C-alpha positions as CSV (number, residue, x, y, z in Angstrom):
1,M,0.1,-0.2,-0.1
2,S,1.6,3.4,-1.3
3,K,2.1,5.9,1.5
4,L,1.8,10.0,1.5
5,N,5.3,11.1,1.4
6,K,6.5,14.8,2.3
7,P,6.8,15.9,-1.2
8,A,3.3,14.8,-2.2
9,R,1.9,16.1,0.9
10,D,3.5,19.4,0.6
11,A,2.1,19.6,-3.1
12,L,-1.5,19.3,-1.8
13,P,-3.9,21.9,-2.2
14,D,-5.1,23.3,1.2
15,D,-9.1,22.2,0.4
16,H,-7.6,18.6,0.3
17,F,-7.3,18.6,4.3
18,A,-9.7,18.5,6.9
19,V,-8.1,21.1,8.5
20,P,-7.3,23.5,5.5
21,G,-5.8,26.5,7.7
22,K,-3.2,24.3,9.5
23,R,-2.8,21.8,6.3
24,K,-3.7,18.9,8.7
25,L,-5.4,15.3,8.2
26,P,-5.3,14.9,4.3
27,I,-8.6,13.4,2.9
28,K,-8.1,14.2,-1.0
29,G,-5.6,13.7,-3.5
30,T,-3.8,11.1,-1.8
31,P,-2.6,7.4,-2.6
32,D,-5.2,5.8,-0.8
33,D,-7.9,8.4,-0.1
34,E,-10.4,6.0,1.8
35,R,-7.5,5.0,4.1
36,H,-6.6,8.4,4.7
37,T,-10.2,9.5,5.3
38,R,-10.8,6.7,8.0
39,L,-7.2,7.6,9.6
40,A,-8.4,11.3,9.7
41,W,-11.5,10.4,11.6
42,D,-9.5,8.6,14.3
43,M,-7.2,11.1,14.7
44,V,-9.3,14.4,14.7
45,D,-9.7,14.3,18.3
46,R,-5.7,13.6,19.0
47,T,-4.4,16.2,16.5
48,Q,-2.6,18.8,18.5
49,D,-3.0,22.9,17.9
50,L,-6.6,22.7,17.1
51,T,-9.6,24.7,18.5
52,P,-12.9,23.2,19.3
53,E,-14.3,25.0,16.1
54,E,-11.6,23.6,14.0
55,R,-12.3,19.9,15.1
56,S,-16.0,20.6,14.8
57,A,-15.4,21.5,11.1
58,A,-13.0,18.8,10.2
59,R,-15.3,16.3,11.4
60,S,-18.0,17.8,8.8
61,R,-15.5,17.6,6.2
62,I,-14.4,14.3,7.0
63,L,-18.0,12.8,6.8
64,R,-18.5,14.7,3.6
65,R,-15.4,12.9,2.3
66,A,-16.4,9.6,3.5
67,N,-20.0,10.0,1.9
68,E,-18.3,10.7,-1.5
69,L,-16.3,7.8,-1.2
70,G,-19.2,5.5,-0.2
71,I,-17.4,4.6,3.3
72,D,-20.1,3.2,5.8
73,T,-19.8,5.7,8.7
74,T,-22.5,3.8,11.0
75,D,-19.7,2.9,13.6
76,W,-17.8,6.2,13.4
77,H,-20.7,7.4,15.6
78,K,-19.6,5.0,18.6
79,M,-17.1,6.3,21.2
80,K,-15.2,3.9,23.2
81,A,-15.3,5.1,26.8
82,M,-16.4,8.0,28.8
83,A,-16.5,8.8,32.5
84,I,-19.2,11.6,33.8
85,E,-18.1,13.4,36.8
86,A,-19.7,13.6,39.5
87,M,-23.2,13.4,41.1
88,S,-24.6,13.1,44.5
89,L,-24.1,10.6,47.0
90,N,-25.6,9.7,50.2
91,I,-24.4,7.3,52.9
92,L,-27.6,5.1,54.7
93,N,-27.8,3.7,58.0
94,D,-27.5,-0.2,58.2
95,D,-26.3,-2.2,61.1
96,A,-27.5,-5.6,59.5
97,H,-24.0,-6.2,58.1
98,P,-20.5,-5.1,59.5
99,N,-18.8,-4.9,56.0
100,K,-21.8,-2.7,54.2
101,M,-21.8,0.8,54.3
102,P,-25.0,1.3,52.0
103,F,-25.2,4.4,49.8
104,S,-27.5,5.9,47.3
105,G,-27.6,8.8,45.0
106,I,-27.8,10.3,41.4
107,L,-25.5,9.0,38.8
108,T,-26.2,11.2,36.1
109,R,-29.0,13.5,34.8
110,V,-31.0,12.6,31.2
111,D,-32.3,14.8,28.6
112,E,-30.1,17.5,30.0
113,P,-26.8,18.9,28.9
114,S,-23.8,18.6,31.1
115,N,-22.3,21.8,32.6
116,E,-18.9,20.7,31.5
117,P,-17.3,18.4,29.2
118,P,-16.8,14.7,30.6
119,G,-13.9,12.7,30.6
120,G,-13.7,10.8,27.1
121,S,-15.9,13.3,25.3
122,S,-12.9,15.0,23.4
123,G,-13.7,18.2,24.9
124,R,-17.3,18.5,24.4
125,R,-20.3,18.5,26.4
126,I,-23.0,15.5,26.4
127,I,-26.6,14.6,26.6
128,V,-27.8,11.2,27.8
129,T,-31.0,10.6,26.2
130,R,-34.0,9.0,28.2
131,E,-34.1,6.2,25.6
132,A,-30.4,5.3,26.4
133,A,-30.6,5.5,29.9
134,E,-33.7,3.2,30.1
135,K,-32.0,0.5,27.7
136,A,-28.7,0.8,29.7
137,L,-30.4,0.8,33.2
138,G,-29.7,-3.0,33.6
139,S,-26.1,-2.9,32.9
140,L,-25.6,-0.8,36.2
141,L,-26.5,-3.9,38.5
142,G,-23.7,-5.6,40.0
143,M,-21.0,-3.1,38.6
144,G,-18.4,-2.2,40.9
145,V,-17.9,1.2,42.5
146,D,-14.3,2.3,42.5
147,F,-12.1,5.5,43.8
148,S,-8.7,6.8,43.7
149,P,-6.3,8.5,46.2
150,M,-7.3,12.0,47.0
151,F,-10.9,11.2,45.2
152,S,-9.4,12.7,42.1
153,G,-10.4,10.2,39.4
154,H,-11.2,6.7,38.3
155,D,-9.2,3.4,39.2
156,T,-11.4,0.6,37.8
157,Q,-8.8,-1.9,39.5
158,A,-9.5,-0.4,43.1
159,K,-13.0,-1.4,43.6
160,I,-14.4,-0.8,47.1
161,G,-18.3,-1.4,46.7
162,I,-21.0,-2.5,44.2
163,I,-24.3,-1.2,42.6
164,T,-27.2,-3.1,43.6
165,S,-30.4,-1.3,42.2
166,A,-30.7,1.6,39.6
167,N,-33.9,3.5,38.6
168,I,-34.8,6.7,36.4
169,V,-36.6,9.2,38.8
170,G,-37.5,12.3,37.1
171,N,-34.5,13.5,35.0
172,A,-32.0,11.6,37.0
173,I,-30.5,7.9,37.2
174,E,-30.6,7.1,40.9
175,I,-28.6,4.3,42.2
176,E,-28.0,2.5,45.5
177,G,-25.3,-0.2,46.8
178,F,-22.8,-0.3,49.6
179,V,-19.3,0.3,50.2
180,Y,-17.2,-2.7,51.7
181,A,-16.5,-0.6,55.1
182,A,-14.9,-3.5,57.1
183,D,-12.5,-4.2,54.1
184,F,-11.7,-0.6,53.5
185,P,-12.3,1.2,56.8
186,E,-10.1,4.2,55.9
187,V,-11.6,5.2,52.7
188,A,-15.2,4.5,54.3
189,A,-14.3,7.1,57.0
190,S,-13.0,9.5,54.4
191,I,-16.0,9.4,52.5
192,K,-18.0,10.3,55.3
193,S,-15.9,12.9,56.6
194,L,-15.5,14.5,53.0
195,Q,-19.3,14.2,52.2
196,S,-19.6,17.8,50.9
197,A,-17.4,17.5,48.2
198,L,-17.8,14.0,47.0
199,G,-20.4,12.6,44.5
200,F,-20.7,9.8,41.9
201,S,-19.1,9.4,38.4
202,F,-20.3,6.9,35.9
203,E,-18.2,4.6,33.4
204,A,-19.4,3.5,30.2
205,E,-18.4,1.9,26.8
206,R,-20.0,0.9,23.5
207,I,-21.2,4.6,23.3
208,L,-23.2,5.6,20.3
209,V,-23.9,9.2,19.6
210,E,-26.4,10.7,17.2
211,D,-24.0,13.3,15.3
212,P,-20.3,12.8,16.3
213,S,-19.6,16.3,14.7
214,A,-22.0,18.2,17.0
215,E,-20.8,20.4,19.7
216,I,-23.1,18.8,22.3
217,L,-23.0,15.1,21.9
218,R,-26.6,13.2,22.2
219,I,-25.9,9.7,23.5
220,T,-28.4,7.2,22.0
221,E,-26.7,4.1,23.3
222,L,-24.4,2.9,25.9
223,A,-23.3,0.2,28.6
224,F,-22.4,1.3,32.0
225,T,-19.4,-0.6,33.2
226,G,-19.5,0.9,36.7
227,A,-18.9,4.4,38.7
228,A,-16.5,6.0,40.8
229,I,-16.9,8.1,43.9
230,L,-14.9,11.2,43.5
231,R,-14.7,15.0,44.2
232,K,-17.2,17.2,42.4
233,D,-14.8,19.8,41.7
234,A,-14.4,18.7,38.0
235,A,-18.0,17.8,37.6
236,A,-19.6,17.4,34.3
237,Y,-22.9,17.9,35.8
238,Q,-23.0,20.4,38.9
239,T,-26.5,20.7,39.9
240,T,-26.5,18.3,42.9
241,S,-25.1,17.9,46.3
242,L,-23.7,15.2,48.5
243,A,-25.4,14.6,51.7
244,A,-23.7,11.7,53.4
245,A,-24.2,11.0,57.1
246,A,-22.5,8.5,59.3
247,A,-24.8,5.7,61.1
248,K,-26.3,6.4,64.6
249,D,-25.0,4.1,67.2
250,D,-27.6,1.8,68.5
251,E,-27.6,0.5,72.0
252,M,-24.1,-1.1,72.8
253,S,-24.4,-4.6,73.2
254,E,-22.8,-6.4,76.3
255,E,-19.9,-7.8,74.6
256,L,-18.9,-4.3,73.3
257,K,-19.2,-2.7,76.8
258,T,-16.9,-5.4,78.1
259,L,-14.5,-4.6,75.4
260,L,-14.4,-1.0,76.2
261,D,-14.0,-1.6,79.9
262,G,-11.0,-3.8,79.2
263,L,-9.6,-1.3,76.5
264,A,-10.0,1.5,79.1
265,A,-8.0,-0.4,81.6
266,Q,-5.3,-1.0,79.4
267,V,-5.0,2.5,78.4
268,T,-5.0,3.6,82.1
269,S,-2.2,1.2,82.7
270,L,-0.2,2.1,79.7
271,A,-0.6,5.8,80.5
272,A,0.8,5.0,84.1
273,S,3.6,3.2,82.8
274,V,4.6,5.9,80.1
275,E,4.4,8.6,83.2
276,E,7.0,6.3,85.2
277,L,9.1,6.2,82.2
278,K,9.1,9.9,81.9
279,K,10.1,10.3,85.4
280,A,13.4,8.4,85.1
281,P,16.4,10.2,84.6
282,P,17.7,10.5,80.7
283,Y,20.8,8.8,79.8
284,I,21.5,11.1,76.8
285,D,21.2,15.0,76.7
286,A,19.1,15.4,73.5
287,S,19.8,18.6,71.4
288,T,16.6,20.4,71.5
289,A,17.4,22.4,68.5
290,V,18.4,19.4,66.6
291,I,15.1,17.5,67.7
292,D,13.2,20.8,66.3
293,K,14.9,20.8,63.0
294,V,14.5,17.2,62.2
295,E,10.9,16.8,63.7
296,P,9.1,18.6,60.7
297,H,10.6,16.5,58.3
298,A,9.8,13.4,60.2
299,T,6.2,14.6,60.5
300,T,6.1,15.0,56.6
301,L,7.4,11.4,56.3
302,E,4.6,10.4,58.6
303,A,1.8,12.1,56.6
304,C,3.4,10.4,53.3
305,H,3.7,6.8,54.8
306,A,0.1,7.4,56.1
307,A,-1.4,8.7,52.6
308,M,0.1,5.8,50.9
309,E,-1.2,3.2,53.3
310,A,-4.8,4.5,53.0
311,A,-4.3,4.4,49.0
312,G,-3.1,0.7,49.3
313,I,0.4,1.5,48.1
314,G,3.7,0.1,49.2
315,L,2.1,-2.4,51.8
316,H,4.7,-5.3,51.4
317,P,5.1,-6.3,55.4
318,Q,9.1,-6.4,55.0
319,Q,10.2,-4.3,52.2
320,G,7.1,-1.9,51.5
321,H,7.5,1.7,51.1
322,V,4.9,2.2,54.2
323,V,7.2,0.1,56.3
324,M,10.5,1.7,55.4
325,L,9.0,5.3,55.8
326,K,8.1,4.4,59.3
327,K,11.7,3.0,60.1
328,M,13.1,5.9,58.3
329,V,11.0,8.2,60.9
330,G,12.2,6.3,63.7
331,N,15.8,6.5,62.9
332,M,15.7,10.1,62.1
333,R,14.2,10.7,65.7
334,A,16.6,8.5,67.2
335,S,19.5,10.4,65.9
336,A,17.8,13.5,66.7
337,A,17.4,12.6,70.2
338,M,21.0,12.0,70.4
339,G,21.8,15.7,69.0
340,K,22.7,14.4,65.6
341,I,21.5,15.4,62.2
342,P,20.3,12.3,60.4
343,H,22.2,11.7,57.1
344,I,22.1,8.1,56.2
345,F,19.6,5.3,56.7
346,R,20.5,1.4,56.7
347,D,17.5,-0.7,57.6
348,E,19.8,-3.6,58.7
349,A,21.2,-1.2,61.0
350,Y,18.1,0.2,62.5
351,P,17.9,1.1,65.1
352,M,21.7,1.0,66.2
353,E,22.5,3.4,63.2
354,A,21.4,6.2,65.2
355,A,24.5,5.9,67.3
356,S,27.1,5.6,64.2
357,G,29.5,8.4,64.4
358,N,28.6,9.7,67.8
359,K,29.9,7.7,70.7
360,F,30.4,4.2,68.9
361,S,31.7,3.6,65.5
362,K,30.0,0.6,63.3
363,D,33.3,-1.5,64.0
364,E,32.7,-1.5,67.9
365,D,30.8,-3.7,70.1
366,M,28.0,-2.0,71.8
367,T,27.5,-2.9,75.4
368,E,24.2,-3.9,76.9
369,E,24.1,-0.6,78.5
370,D,25.2,1.2,75.4
371,V,22.1,-0.5,73.4
372,K,19.6,0.5,76.7
373,K,20.7,4.1,76.0
374,V,20.3,4.5,72.3
375,V,17.1,2.8,72.5
376,E,15.4,4.9,75.4
377,A,16.6,8.0,73.6
378,A,15.1,6.7,70.5
379,M,11.8,5.9,72.2
380,K,11.5,9.1,74.4
381,P,9.4,11.2,71.5
382,V,7.3,8.0,70.8
383,L,6.5,7.4,74.6
384,E,5.3,11.2,74.8
385,A,3.1,10.6,71.7
386,I,1.7,7.4,73.3
387,S,1.0,9.2,76.8
388,A,-0.9,12.0,74.9
389,Q,-2.9,9.5,72.7
390,A,-3.7,7.6,75.7
391,A,-5.3,10.4,77.5
392,A,-7.4,11.3,74.5
393,T,-8.3,7.9,74.1
394,T,-9.6,7.4,77.7
395,T,-11.6,10.6,77.3
396,Q,-13.1,9.1,74.1
397,I,-14.2,5.8,75.7
398,A,-15.5,7.8,78.7
399,D,-17.9,9.8,76.1
400,I,-18.8,6.2,74.2
401,K,-19.7,4.8,77.6
402,A,-21.7,7.9,78.8
403,T,-24.5,7.6,76.1
404,S,-25.8,4.6,74.0
405,R,-27.2,6.9,71.5
406,R,-25.9,10.0,69.9
407,E,-27.1,12.2,67.0
408,V,-24.6,12.4,64.2
409,T,-22.9,16.1,64.0
410,A,-20.5,17.7,61.7
411,P,-17.0,16.8,62.7
412,E,-15.1,19.2,64.5
413,R,-12.6,21.0,62.8
414,K,-9.2,19.6,63.8
415,T,-6.0,21.7,64.0
416,L,-2.9,21.8,61.6
417,S,0.4,21.2,62.8
418,P,2.8,24.2,63.3
419,M,4.7,23.0,60.1
420,V,1.8,22.7,58.0
421,T,0.4,26.0,59.0
422,A,4.0,27.5,58.3
423,I,4.1,26.0,54.7
424,L,0.4,27.3,54.0
425,A,1.4,30.6,55.3
426,K,4.2,30.8,52.7
427,S,1.9,29.9,50.1
428,S,-0.6,32.8,51.1
429,L,-3.3,30.2,52.5
430,A,-4.9,30.7,55.7
431,L,-7.7,28.3,57.5
432,P,-11.1,29.9,56.7
433,D,-13.5,31.0,59.9
434,G,-16.0,29.0,61.1
435,D,-17.7,26.3,58.8
436,E,-16.2,27.7,55.7
437,K,-14.0,25.9,53.6
438,L,-11.2,26.3,51.0
439,T,-11.7,25.6,47.4
440,L,-9.8,23.0,45.5
441,A,-9.4,25.7,42.8
442,K,-8.2,28.5,45.4
443,V,-5.4,26.0,47.0
444,D,-4.4,25.1,43.2
445,E,-3.9,28.5,42.5
446,A,-1.8,29.1,45.6
447,F,0.3,26.3,45.0
448,S,1.2,27.3,41.7
449,K,2.6,30.3,42.6
450,S,4.8,28.5,45.1
451,N,8.0,26.2,44.8
452,L,6.3,23.4,46.6
453,T,7.3,20.0,45.5
454,T,4.3,17.7,44.1
455,N,4.7,15.5,47.1
456,Q,4.4,18.6,49.3
457,K,1.3,19.4,47.7
458,I,-0.1,16.1,47.9
459,M,0.5,16.0,51.8
460,L,-0.9,19.7,52.4
461,K,-4.4,18.8,50.4
462,T,-4.4,15.4,52.5
463,E,-4.0,17.6,55.7
464,L,-6.6,20.3,54.6
465,G,-9.0,17.4,53.8
466,R,-8.3,15.6,57.4
467,V,-9.2,18.9,59.3
468,G,-12.3,19.7,57.2
469,A,-11.0,22.7,55.4
470,L,-11.1,21.5,52.0
């Protein structure tokens, strides 16, 4: 099959191209016009440096040329895949099964143009016709619900739930199902706490559109392949809101009360032990200045491994990223407790590496007393953190035992660490007052003017979400 070489292409008149002004996508006067016309149709949405108007005009020219050549364009109206972002989500109450967190909500609108172009629509808005929705409704049953870290998009291999029913109510497709709450407790908790910012997004294939050259694509046929729970800031449809609520606690069973009583006793004992350890004379004079210098970086690593663990990344029990990051944090704090700036980490030497280069060299044998000093110095900040957590946990358990039922209220805003607050201040960001929240657009705008790394931006967004400010 002969190809269109550069000299022959350069010799073609402008009107032989689907985009005459930029001489792109040749469809006439080529060695094989039929092949080039088909290729032009496949490439029109992927060709760079074209405006939406130029793409629309190019589709019309290609279709006219295909008609002249007698090419069957029936299948050209089909689109491979599309993801609509993002509609409403409701979390329901159900104590019948420990691994089910029921949800319901609006998946998409029918016979109504989207506010923005969804992913997979080549930059054009869409309309899902009622006829298409009615035909495809059954394809939703049994499909999975997925999510991605930061609820920023789709990950079809990260299924966290399932759709069990679907109906068309008015101009909306409403679905019900459940999230595997016991299998994904962190994700379930995040969905509840970030309810005002989350919604549904549908995934579909075998999409047939009425006119592929139209500015607004009318979908006349599709098959739903699943849905995602994600943020609504990039929503194609922006006419709904999320109203999720945690389930109310029913009366505690005797078994649960016994468990809580036992836990309270253990925490009280732990707190007492910690206090005794804190009264013991220190073996090593830790450098406060070094600890203050190292601690913000150790906190950053903690936020990193917490985010990775929540996302299911790096979870190998021995060599996973999460395990290694936790060890690195311990190593850094151990070195800082001895007044040394950490510069190197060797997993096989932890926690002895903290002493390397200070009093002992790696070739010398450490006595039992030496080991005790290093380990206790490394454990000091950990024990302080445990003490604080123990006191907080004791209070929480007392609150739980004081009432058997409680109304769900909006979570109180937590506080940011001084390190995170300082970084935000450098980016000209401050926590809003009261119940107000920062918008993702405002945060991204501030970050774009800063010299923060990608990891720092992710960590800051995670912290803002954790305290309910985003």
